[in-house]
N, C-alpha and C positions, 0 to 999 in steps of 0.2 A: 475644499477650497474658498480660500479668502482673497477677494479683490485688494485689498486694502497692501498696504506698502509692507514689503516687510520692515522687521528692525532695523535700526540704526547701527551701527558697527562701533565700539567705543574707540578702536583704534584707528578712525580714517581721519582726524587730524593730523595724525603721527604718521602716516601713511601719505600724506599729500603735502606733509615737510621737509618729510623722505623725497620725493616725487621735484620738488621745486629743489630743493638742494643738489640733488643728484643734476639734473640742469644747469643748475649753476656753474659745478663744477665740472661742468663737463663745457659749459660758453669760455672758462676761465683758461681751462687748458687746450682749448683752441686757440685763444687770443694770444698765449706765451707760446704755441708753435708757429702761429701766425710772424710774430711779432720777433722771434729768432730765425727764420729763414728770411726776414725780410730788412736784417741788420744791416745789410751791406761786406763791404769786404773788411776781412779780419786788419788789422793793422801790419800786421807782415806779412800780407798780401800787398797791403799799399805798397811798403817800403820795397821788396821785389818786382813790383812794376814801374816805381820811382829809380831804381838803380837799371833794371834794365832797359827802359825808356835813354837815361842817361848816356849808361854804356856803347848802347848800340846807333846811339846818333852822335858818338864821339867824343860826348862831354864827360870827359876823362876827369876834371878836376872833382865835377859834381857827384861822380859814381864812387871815384874814391873817398869822398866825405863819409860814403854810408855804409862804407867795411868796419867790422872791428880793430880793435887795437893787433892783434893777435895775423892779421892779413896784413896790416898796416907794415907789421914787425916785420913779415919774407917779403912781400912785395912793395918793393921801393915804387913813390910817383913815376918815374921814367918805366919802369916794367910796365904798368898798370897804363898810361898813355899809351907805349906799343900796342895792347890789345886792346884796349880803345880805336886803337886807331885799324887795328888791322879788323877789329870785329864792325866797323863803323863802313872800309872799302865796302867788305860785303854787305852790308844790311841799307846801305845810302842814308840818305836827311831822313826819312818820312815811314820810319819802322812802327808800327802800331804792336801792341803788346796785350796780350787776352791772358788773365792766370784763369789757369783752368782749374788747379783745386791747390789744397793744402793739408798738411799735417801735421800734428804736435808731437814732438814723444811725450810719453810720458817719464815723469820720474828724472828728468837730465835737470842737471846743474850746472850751467844757466840754460834757461828755457830754450829748446830745439823746435825752430820749426823747416821743414821741406815744402819749398812751393814751386808747384809744375805751373811753368807757359808755355804760350804759342806767340810767336811772331812771326806777324807776315812785314817784309822786307824785300827791299829791291833784288835778291839771289833767291827771294822765293820764301818759302815756311824755315823759318827756324824755332827749336823746342831745345828744352831742357828743362833742370831742377836748381832753383836758388837755394843753398843752406843758409837759415841766418838764427843768429842767436840772439835773444832777449838783454841787455844788459844796463843794470841802471836806468831799467824802464823805458828802455828803446830796443828794437829791433837795430839790428846791422845786419848787412853781409859776410859771410865768412867764406863763402865758396859757392861758383855758379858754375853750372856748364853748359857749353854752345852747341850743338848741333846743325847744321844747315844742311838739310834735309834736300831740299832741290836747287842747292849749287853746284857748281861744275865739278869733276875732282880736280882740277887745278885751283880753282877756289876751296875747292877741303884740304887740299894739300899745303897751300899757303896759312890758310890759317890753324893747320896743323902743327907746322912749321914753327908758328909764333910761339904758340901752347907750350910743344915740346922744349923750345929754348926755354921758356919762363920757368916750365916745371924743374927743369938744370938747375935753373937760378934761385930757385926758392927752396930745393933740396938739399944748397948749397951753404944758401942761410942758414939754416934751421941744421945742418950740423956745425956749423959752428955755433950756434945760439945754445945749444946741448951741452951741458958737463958732461966733462970725459968719467964714465964709469966705469970704476976697473973691472975686470973681469970675476967673475964669479969662483971659487976657487977649485980646483979639479977639470975645467976645462978650458 
């Protein structure tokens, strides 16, 4: 038995280089991961927040300007102002909007995103989903849902009445805008 050192492995430098490269790769993956989670809100989340803050606090002109052309084709400024007023009556002046998540649809043209929100309002908690489309590299609101969780039945009924009226007006306008399509033969 010899007390001498064992012979040097000829692959030792290769193994050390591979270990250094592995550690460097792991550090790079961690940095990219941290940056991905710290990037801040997505553009459509910011747009949804601006829209909701405006409409809940009664700024109909600002919220209307953030909508799609299709929305503005069937929802006239006066109708939107009526909705904004009804929402402001419930929400009050100091609504605070929190985005709780968003999901982009895959393969839609134009790109679409659904953004969930929760708002603290004078009538309690409001929540819903905002549908946005990316048009000309800018996100625009196409639709939004409003549910006041803590509102009284009378407050909810008043808002539902306004929304039902708007839905009927929008349906009528859509019917007028659609070209008449002849029925299929045999039907």
